[in-house]
C-alpha positions in Angstrom: 59.6 133.7 109.1 63.1 135.2 108.4 65.1 133.3 105.7 68.3 131.8 107.4 71.4 133.3 106.2 74.2 131.2 105.1 77.0 131.1 107.6 80.1 133.8 106.8 83.0 132.2 105.4 85.7 131.1 107.7 88.3 133.8 108.3 91.6 132.5 106.9 95.3 133.3 107.3 97.3 131.5 104.6 100.5 132.7 105.1 100.6 135.5 102.4 100.5 135.6 99.1 102.6 132.4 98.5 100.5 130.4 100.8 97.5 131.6 98.6 99.5 130.6 95.6 100.3 127.1 97.0 96.8 126.4 97.9 95.9 127.3 94.2 98.4 125.5 92.8 97.6 122.5 94.8 93.9 122.8 93.7 94.8 122.3 90.2 96.0 119.1 88.9 98.4 120.3 86.3 100.1 122.8 88.8 100.2 120.1 91.5 101.7 117.4 89.2 104.3 119.7 88.4 105.0 121.2 91.4 105.5 117.6 93.0 107.8 116.8 90.2 110.0 119.8 90.9 110.2 119.0 94.5 111.6 115.7 93.5 114.4 117.2 91.4 115.0 120.1 89.2 114.2 119.5 85.5 113.6 121.2 82.3 110.5 121.5 80.3 111.0 118.4 78.1 111.7 116.1 81.2 108.6 117.4 82.8 106.7 116.6 79.6 108.0 113.1 79.6 107.6 112.3 83.0 104.0 113.7 83.2 102.7 113.3 80.0 101.1 116.7 80.0 101.3 118.9 76.7 104.2 120.9 76.5 102.1 124.4 76.0 100.3 123.4 79.6 103.6 122.7 81.1 105.0 126.1 80.0 101.6 128.1 81.0 101.8 126.5 84.3 105.4 127.2 85.0 104.9 130.6 84.2 102.2 131.1 86.5 103.9 129.2 89.3 107.1 131.3 88.8 105.2 134.5 88.8 104.0 133.3 92.2 107.3 132.4 93.5 106.4 128.6 93.9 108.9 127.5 91.2 112.3 129.2 89.9 115.0 128.6 87.3 117.6 127.2 89.3 120.2 127.4 86.0 120.9 127.4 82.5 122.0 124.2 80.8 122.6 123.2 77.0 121.4 120.0 75.2 123.4 117.8 73.5 122.4 119.9 70.0 123.6 123.3 71.7 120.1 124.6 72.6 120.1 126.7 75.9 117.4 125.3 78.3 115.9 126.5 81.5 116.0 124.0 84.7 113.3 124.6 86.9 113.0 123.6 90.6 110.6 124.1 93.4 110.8 127.1 95.6 108.9 125.2 98.4 110.7 122.7 100.5 107.9 121.7 102.5 104.4 123.1 103.6 102.1 122.7 106.5 98.3 123.4 106.7 96.7 124.1 109.8 93.1 124.1 110.5 92.5 126.1 113.8 89.3 127.4 115.4 87.7 128.0 111.8 90.9 129.6 110.4 93.0 128.2 107.9 96.9 128.6 108.2 99.6 127.5 105.8 103.3 127.6 106.8 105.5 127.2 103.6 109.3 126.4 104.2 111.3 127.5 101.3 113.8 125.0 99.5 117.1 126.5 100.0 120.4 125.2 98.2 123.9 126.0 99.0 124.1 129.3 97.2 121.2 130.4 99.2 122.4 129.4 102.4 125.7 131.2 101.5 123.8 134.5 100.6 121.8 134.1 104.0 125.0 133.6 106.1 126.9 136.6 104.4 123.9 138.8 104.8 123.8 137.8 108.7 127.6 138.6 109.0 126.9 142.1 107.4 124.4 142.9 110.3 126.3 141.8 113.2 127.6 144.9 115.3 131.4 145.5 115.4 
């Protein structure tokens, strides 16, 4: 009697690299915690350490990974009361939707935009209009 083969892994269409990165981050408790914090408000590393109770080294490492995957970004630089420069991070994702459809996985990622992002987007649209 032939041995039964396991069913093939379901096909996935996760929305590209950022969809894959988002699923990976959500599967990791530390990355998930940081990403959720940064969807609430932009924060520096010290604030994230205080709010989450995570070790500073873990926060830095996970932020760098998520930054490389375009899930978080540095929104601005700030100075502490001691005059030290710090990076302020924010989520690049405003919301995400997960769809399970006919054996396929699909993730739609809605980017977080601020006023500067919208101005750049509108200005590029003006430049593309025929005259």
